Each structure stands twice: as structure tokens, then as C-alpha cells.
C-alpha positions in Angstrom: -14.1 -49.9 193.0 -11.1 -51.7 194.5 -12.0 -54.0 197.4 -9.5 -56.2 199.3 -10.7 -59.1 201.5 -8.7 -60.1 204.6 -9.6 -63.8 205.0 -11.2 -64.3 201.6 -11.5 -68.1 201.9 -14.5 -68.3 204.3 -17.8 -69.6 203.2 -19.5 -66.2 203.4 -16.5 -64.1 202.5 -15.6 -65.9 199.2 -19.3 -65.7 198.1 -19.3 -61.9 198.7 -16.0 -61.7 196.8 -17.5 -63.6 193.9 -20.7 -61.3 194.0 -18.5 -58.2 193.8 -16.4 -59.6 191.0 -19.6 -60.4 189.1 -20.7 -56.8 189.7 -17.5 -55.6 188.0 -15.5 -54.6 191.1 -11.7 -55.2 191.2 -11.4 -57.8 194.0 -8.2 -59.0 195.7 -7.8 -61.1 198.9 -5.6 -63.0 201.3 -5.9 -65.9 203.6 -3.6 -68.3 205.4 -5.4 -71.4 204.1 -8.3 -72.0 201.7 -10.2 -75.3 201.3 -12.7 -76.4 198.7 -15.3 -75.5 197.6 -14.1 -71.9 198.3 -10.7 -72.6 196.7 -11.9 -73.9 193.3 -14.6 -71.3 193.1 -12.2 -68.4 193.7 -9.7 -70.0 191.3 -12.3 -70.2 188.5 -12.8 -66.4 188.7 -9.1 -65.6 189.0 -9.5 -64.5 192.6 -7.4 -67.2 194.4 -4.4 -65.6 196.1 -1.1 -66.6 194.4 0.2 -67.7 197.8 -1.2 -68.2 201.2 -0.4 -65.9 204.1 -0.7 -62.2 205.1 1.0 -59.6 203.0 0.8 -56.0 204.2 2.2 -54.8 200.8 -1.2 -55.8 199.2 -2.8 -53.1 201.3 -2.3 -49.6 199.8 -4.1 -46.2 199.7 -5.7 -46.9 196.3 -8.1 -49.4 197.9 -11.6 -48.1 198.3 -12.6 -50.7 201.0 -11.3 -53.5 203.1 -13.7 -56.4 204.1 -12.5 -58.1 207.2 -13.5 -61.8 207.9 -14.1 -63.4 211.2 -11.2 -65.9 210.5 -8.7 -63.0 210.8 -7.3 -61.9 214.1 -7.3 -58.4 215.5 -3.5 -58.2 215.1 -3.5 -59.4 211.5 -0.6 -57.6 209.6 -2.9 -56.6 206.7 -5.5 -55.2 209.1 -2.9 -53.2 211.0 -1.6 -51.8 207.7 -5.2 -50.8 206.7 -5.7 -49.1 210.0 -2.4 -47.3 209.7 -3.4 -46.0 206.3 -6.8 -44.9 207.6 -8.7 -47.1 205.0 -12.4 -47.8 205.3 -12.7 -51.2 207.0 -16.0 -53.0 206.8 -17.2 -56.2 208.4 -19.0 -58.6 206.1 -22.5 -57.5 207.3 -21.5 -53.8 207.2 -20.5 -54.1 203.6 -23.7 -55.9 202.7 -25.7 -53.0 204.3 -23.6 -50.5 202.3 -24.5 -52.4 199.1 -28.2 -52.5 200.0 -29.0 -49.2 201.9 -31.2 -48.0 199.0 -33.1 -51.3 198.7 -35.9 -52.9 200.6 -34.0 -55.1 203.1 -35.7 -58.4 204.0 -33.9 -60.1 207.0 -34.6 -63.6 208.2 -33.5 -64.2 211.8 -33.7 -67.0 214.4 -31.6 -69.7 216.1 -33.0 -72.2 213.7 -34.9 -72.3 210.3 -33.4 -69.1 208.9 -31.4 -70.8 206.1 -34.5 -72.9 205.1 -36.9 -69.9 205.2 -34.5 -67.8 203.2 -34.0 -70.6 200.7 -37.8 -71.1 200.4 -38.3 -67.3 199.6 -35.5 -67.4 197.0 -36.9 -70.5 195.4 -40.4 -68.9 195.1 -38.9 -65.7 193.6 -36.8 -67.7 191.2 -39.7 -69.9 190.2 -41.7 -66.8 189.2 -38.8 -65.0 187.5 -38.6 -62.2 190.2 -35.0 -61.1 190.3 -33.8 -60.1 193.8 -30.5 -59.6 195.5 -29.7 -62.0 198.3 -27.3 -63.6 200.8 -28.0 -67.1 202.0 -26.0 -69.6 204.0 -26.4 -72.7 201.8 -25.9 -73.6 198.2 -29.3 -73.7 196.5 -30.4 -75.7 193.6 -30.7 -73.4 190.6 -28.5 -70.8 192.1 -24.8 -70.6 191.2 -23.8 -68.2 194.0 -24.8 -67.7 197.6 -24.6 -63.9 197.4 -26.0 -61.8 194.6 -25.7 -58.0 194.4 -26.9 -55.7 191.6 -27.5 -52.0 191.1 -31.1 -52.5 189.9 -33.0 -54.9 192.0 -35.5 -53.4 194.5 -35.3 -56.2 197.2 -32.4 -57.9 199.0 -33.1 -61.0 201.1 -30.6 -61.6 203.8 -30.1 -64.5 206.2 -29.6 -62.8 209.5 -27.0 -64.5 211.7 -26.6 -63.6 215.3 -22.9 -64.5 215.4 -20.2 -61.7 215.7 -19.5 -59.4 212.8 -15.7 -59.3 212.8 -12.7 -59.6 215.1 -12.9 -55.8 215.7 -16.7 -55.5 215.7 -18.4 -57.6 218.4 -21.9 -56.8 217.3 -24.2 -59.6 216.0 -24.3 -59.6 212.2 -28.0 -59.1 212.0 -27.9 -55.9 214.1 -26.3 -54.1 211.1 -28.8 -54.7 208.3 -31.7 -52.4 209.5 -34.5 -54.4 207.9 -37.6 -53.0 206.4 -39.2 -56.5 206.5 -38.1 -59.0 209.1 -38.9 -62.5 210.4 -38.0 -64.2 213.6 -38.4 -68.0 213.6 -37.2 -69.2 216.9 -34.8 -68.6 219.9 -32.8 -71.4 221.5 -29.5 -70.8 223.2 -26.5 -71.2 220.9 -22.9 -69.9 220.3 -22.1 -70.1 224.0 -18.4 -69.3 223.4 -19.7 -65.8 222.5 -22.9 -65.5 224.5 -22.1 -67.2 227.8 -25.6 -66.8 229.3 -29.0 -67.4 227.9 -30.1 -63.9 228.8 -27.2 -62.4 226.9 -28.1 -64.5 223.8 -31.8 -63.5 223.9 -30.8 -59.9 224.2 -29.3 -60.1 220.7 -32.8 -60.8 219.3 -34.4 -57.9 221.2 -31.8 -55.6 219.6 -32.6 -57.1 216.2 -36.3 -56.4 216.6 -35.5 -52.8 217.7 -33.3 -52.3 214.6 -36.2 -52.7 212.2 -36.8 -49.4 210.5 -39.8 -47.3 211.8 -42.9 -48.3 209.9 -41.4 -51.7 209.0 -42.8 -55.1 209.9 -41.8 -58.4 211.6 -43.4 -61.8 211.1 -42.8 -63.9 214.1 -43.4 -67.6 215.1 -46.0 -67.2 217.8 -45.6 -70.9 218.8 -42.1 -70.0 220.2 -42.8 -68.4 223.6 -39.5 -66.6 223.7 -39.9 -65.1 220.2 -43.4 -64.0 221.1 -42.2 -62.4 224.3 -39.3 -60.6 222.6 -41.4 -59.2 219.8 -44.3 -58.1 221.9 -42.0 -56.4 224.4 -40.4 -54.2 221.8 -41.6 -50.6 221.7 -40.4 -50.2 218.1 -43.1 -48.6 215.9 -43.5 -51.6 213.5 -46.2 -54.0 212.5 -46.1 -57.3 214.4 -47.6 -60.2 212.4 -47.7 -63.7 214.0 -47.6 -67.0 212.1 -48.0 -70.6 213.1 -47.6 -74.1 211.7 -50.3 -74.7 209.1 -52.5 -77.9 209.0 -51.0 -80.8 207.2 -51.1 -84.6 207.1 -48.8 -87.5 206.2 -49.9 -90.3 204.0 -47.6 -93.1 202.8 -44.5 -91.1 203.5 -45.8 -88.0 201.7 -46.6 -84.7 203.5 -49.8 -83.0 202.3 -50.2 -79.3 203.1 -53.7 -78.0 203.6 -54.4 -75.1 201.2 -57.6 -73.3 200.1 -57.7 -75.6 197.1 -57.3 -78.8 199.2 -54.4 -81.0 200.3 -51.2 -80.4 198.2 -48.2 -82.8 198.3 -44.9 -81.1 199.1 -41.3 -82.3 199.1 -40.2 -81.0 202.6 -41.6 -82.5 205.8 -41.7 -82.2 209.6 -43.6 -79.7 211.7 -40.6 -77.4 211.9 -40.4 -77.2 208.1 -44.1 -76.6 207.8 -43.7 -73.8 210.3 -40.8 -72.4 208.2 -43.1 -72.6 205.1 -45.7 -70.5 206.9 -43.2 -67.8 207.6 -41.8 -67.8 204.1 -45.4 -67.4 202.7 -45.9 -64.2 204.7 -42.6 -62.7 203.5 -43.3 -63.6 199.8 -46.7 -61.9 200.1 -44.9 -58.8 201.4 -42.7 -59.1 198.3 -45.7 -59.2 195.9 -46.3 -63.0 195.5 -50.0 -63.9 196.0 -51.0 -67.1 198.0 -51.8 -69.3 194.9 -48.5 -68.4 193.3 -46.6 -69.2 196.5 -48.2 -72.7 196.8 -47.5 -73.5 193.1 -43.8 -72.6 193.6 -43.3 -74.1 197.1 -44.6 -77.5 195.9 -41.3 -78.0 194.0 -39.0 -76.9 196.8 -36.7 -79.8 197.8 -35.0 -78.2 200.8 -31.8 -76.3 201.6 -28.4 -77.9 201.2 -27.4 -80.1 204.1 -30.8 -79.7 205.7 -32.7 -83.0 205.9 -31.0 -84.2 202.7 -32.1 -87.6 201.5 -28.8 -89.4 200.5 -30.2 -92.8 199.7 -33.4 -94.8 199.7 -34.6 -98.4 199.0 -38.1 -99.7 198.9 -38.5 -99.9 202.7 -35.5 -97.9 204.1 -34.1 -94.4 203.9 -31.1 -92.4 205.1 -31.1 -88.7 205.7 -28.1 -86.4 206.5 -28.7 -83.2 208.4 -26.6 -80.3 209.5 -28.5 -80.2 212.9 -26.3 -79.9 215.9 -28.0 -77.5 218.4 -30.5 -79.1 220.8 -33.6 -77.5 219.2 -32.6 -78.5 215.7 -31.7 -82.1 216.7 -35.1 -82.5 218.4 -37.1 -81.0 215.5 -35.2 -83.1 212.9 -35.6 -86.3 214.8 -39.3 -85.8 215.3 -39.7 -84.9 211.6 -38.2 -88.1 210.3 -40.0 -90.3 212.9 -43.4 -88.7 212.0 -42.7 -89.0 208.2 -41.9 -92.7 208.5 -43.9 -93.6 211.6 -44.1 -97.3 210.8 -40.3 -97.7 210.6 -37.7 -98.0 213.3 -35.7 -94.7 213.5 -31.9 -94.9 214.2 -30.7 -91.3 215.0 -27.0 -90.7 215.2 -25.8 -87.3 216.5 -22.2 -86.1 216.4 -21.3 -83.6 219.1 -18.9 -81.5 217.1 -19.3 -77.8 217.7 -17.8 -75.7 220.5 -21.2 -75.4 222.3 -22.2 -79.1 222.0 -18.8 -80.2 223.4 -19.1 -77.9 226.4 -19.8 -79.9 229.6 -22.1 -77.2 231.0 -24.1 -76.8 227.8 -24.7 -80.5 227.3 -27.7 -80.5 229.6 -29.5 -78.5 226.9 -29.8 -81.8 225.0 -32.2 -83.3 227.4 -35.0 -85.1 225.4 -33.5 -84.1 222.0 -33.3 -87.7 220.8 -36.5 -89.0 222.5 -38.3 -89.5 219.2 -35.7 -92.0 218.0 -36.1 -95.7 218.6 -32.4 -96.1 218.7 -30.3 -93.1 219.8 -26.6 -92.9 219.2 -24.2 -90.1 220.1 -20.6 -89.9 218.8 -18.0 -87.4 220.0 -14.2 -87.3 219.7 -12.2 -86.6 222.9 -9.5 -85.4 220.6 -11.8 -82.7 219.2 -12.5 -81.6 222.8 -8.8 -81.3 223.4 -8.2 -79.3 220.2 -11.0 -76.9 221.2 -9.2 -76.5 224.6 -12.4 -77.5 226.4 -12.7 -79.4 229.7 -12.9 -83.1 229.3 -16.3 -84.5 228.4 -17.0 -87.9 230.0 -19.2 -90.8 228.8 -21.2 -90.3 232.0 -21.8 -86.6 231.4 -23.2 -87.3 227.9 -25.4 -90.1 229.2 -26.8 -87.9 232.0 -27.4 -85.0 229.7 -29.7 -86.8 227.3 -31.5 -88.6 230.1 -32.0 -91.7 228.1 -31.0 -95.0 229.7 -30.5 -96.8 226.3 -28.3 -94.1 224.7 -25.4 -95.6 222.8 -22.2 -93.6 223.0 -19.1 -93.9 220.8 -15.9 -92.0 221.0 -13.9 -94.1 218.5 -14.7 -93.5 214.7 -14.0 -97.1 213.8 -16.3 -98.5 216.4 -19.1 -96.1 215.3 -18.6 -97.1 211.6 -18.5 -100.9 212.3 -21.7 -100.6 214.3 -23.4 -98.7 211.5 -22.3 -101.1 208.8 -23.3 -104.2 210.7 -27.0 -103.0 210.9 -29.8 -104.5 208.9 -31.7 -101.5 207.6 -34.8 -103.4 206.5 -37.9 -101.3 207.4 -35.7 -98.7 209.1 -34.8 -95.0 208.8 -31.3 -93.7 209.5 -30.7 -90.1 210.4 -27.1 -88.8 210.5 -26.9 -85.4 212.2 -23.6 -83.5 212.3 -21.7 -80.5 211.1 -18.7 -82.9 210.8 -18.2 -86.4 209.5 -18.1 -88.7 212.6 -14.3 -88.8 212.5 -14.0 -89.6 208.8 -17.1 -91.5 207.8 -17.5 -91.8 204.0 -21.1 -90.9 203.2 -20.8 -92.5 199.7 -20.1 -95.8 201.5 -23.2 -95.3 203.6 -25.3 -94.9 200.5 -24.3 -98.4 199.4 -26.2 -99.8 202.4 -29.5 -98.6 201.0 -29.5 -99.9 197.4 -32.9 -101.2 196.3 
């Protein structure tokens, strides 16, 4: 099969391209720029375009399919040529469905926790040598690709994203998978550039629940009132199975999960991650893993990439880096680190970096998000606001949004770095939350502050 990718360099797109190449397909692609790790991974398989740019001559009638990435525009020259030739054009999620329509599709949805839950499920399956197809949004330990597609595997586990499918398909990605088994972890307003109202955002999850195949099932986090309301309101003929955070304790910085065999130490921590674990356990049981086997495997799970990643530690201090940027994730992550190291002072640093977080109207959603921290720091770049063509965000707006009188705010990367490097981290925890790098912070340098 000959498949051409328009915008092959994206995190999701290049992984799908690699999966199809591994499956024996003939894969080509274009993009106007490609950064690492996509670049070197494509190059290693001979899939890196010879030159960057859009070349309509690459698109011909002997292609079986075009996969269109979100990075491309609706007037992309290659897309226009494909439309002119009447070729079959798929969005990323449409193509995944096409590859898995004869499999049992397991889809993990939610504003937060979906990468971690998907990662937990795949870790357990891998631990017990159960081969499944999958698509996950983070690089996992023990997995060399983020997308795997085969002809033979019965199950495919898909991380279900609510963002748009493609420049010409404005449906949420997870509306296209038609799950047999689904999970919904939480709903908290996000992606306001696409879903300008909370109601519009929540509606996407209602559509997701209604898209589950008749006779299928959904496991849902009953501690999230919006999730519970959406699931119970659905008239879809499916089984609705609630889950909640299991009992656990923390002793000397170690989280102990209560199991039928007694307390079991686990590597992940925080109430939100224990809640994720409960959801993952249900899904694994649907997939044929019994409870004892689940516990054995999950005890060795260290976490998904960029999610509460311990980057350095000394005898009485620790630093974590986390991808958290939406208000609900920031609050959960901050609480998790504080409760894990309750006897230490917590310095929590959040970079407002995404479109939503730099929106003056959306900022108020961050109220209370950093309350668990002893020292709360927010960094944002007025230049980033300018680049995103957003209204100016002021120091006062940020301070008012978090409703914390002692909030420390930086807009200059050097000032932020100097403040960080002048700290004494004795008996302290440092939490760095961002999908960026605080205007150029070298995390390897930060590690040096925490040597034993």
C-alpha cells in the first residue's frame, strides 16, 4: 500500500508513518520543517523528506491514501492536488480507525490522565507479554515507537484526544474511533482556541460516550461530577462502570497502595495517579488480566514520559519536571508532590505557555491551582503572547487569577533563572511545570543543584 503523509513531522504523524513502514507499507511524506526527535527517527528509517516544503508532484494517482496532519493548512498545495485527483484523504484518527475496524478498540478519553492511563495499560500488557496494537501520546520505557499496528493483534489501545482531527475535518479525534471499551477520566475546560465555551467543550465528551458501539462499555471516574453527569445522561445502550481513587498511604516518601494482599509500594504517587491506576485496572481486566497480575505489573510502572518525571534527587531534596499546564493538571500535580514530601517546603514553578493559559479570559480558571505549594512562582513571556497574537496579559491579571497574595511572577527568563539558582534547596522539593522551557532554561543545569 502506498501512503503519503502531508505534514509528516508532527509527533503523532511521524509515529504513524513509522508504524506503517514497520508494517511493510510504502511511505512518503512532506513538511515545511521537522525538528528532533521526529527528524532523526524518520531519517533512521529512510522516511525523512529530501527537502522541506510542499511538492504537488509527490501526489499522484498511484497513491492509495493521503494522511493529512493538523500542521497543514486547508490550502496546502499537496492537499489541493490530492483533492483534484480524487484521492482518499484521511485524518490521522480516521486512518487509525481504518487500520483497526476489525479489532477490539479500547479508547482512553479525558481532559487529563489519558496518557498516563494508556501508558499504565500498555506497561501491564507488555509485562505479561500480551501483544496489542496501540497509539499513545508519550514515549514509554520499553517501547521503541508510540504507534504500533499489526494484522494479527486482537486489541488496539488508543489515547483518545478531544482536539480537532485535521484542517478539513473539525471533529474531535476521539469521535472517530468507535470504541468497544472506553474510559473517561476527567473533564476540565481546555483548548479554548477551538472550544470557546465550556458547554461546547463538554459536548465533545457527550458525543464520545454516544460513539461507543452498542453493547460496549465505559469505565468512568465517578469522583468527577461532570464526567458522571455526561456518562449517566447518555442514552447509548452500553455498560456504565464507575471507578474511584483506591485507598493508599504515604510513608517516608513511598506510596503504598492497599491491595487484597496488603499494602504494596508503587513508583507513581499522588491522588490523581492512584485514580488513574484504578481506571487502568478496570480496562486491563476487560482485556483479560486478572487483579493479582495487574498489581504485580503496575508495581514496576515508573510513569509516562514528561509526567511527574524525577530529574534529580539528593538525601533531603528532589526536583520534578511535569508537562502540566492546564489548571486541573497543575492543581493535581502540585498537591501530589506536596503530599508525597509533606515535611519539605514545596517550590512550584508554572510556565504559562499554551494558547489557553495565555488567554486573559481563561486565566481565571487557575484560581487555587497552586495553593498546595509553599512558594508559588509563575513565569510567562510577553513575547510568546505577542507571537500567538493574543491580547496583552498583565502582571496584575496573573496575580488576580491565582488569588494568592504571595505569588511570585517573572516575565524575564534571566530573572527567573537567577532566582532559581540562588535558592538553597535543603529540605525542599522543586516542581517545574511547563510544556515549554521557561524561555531557555537548561534542565541539565538544574540537576546540578541537587547533587547528593
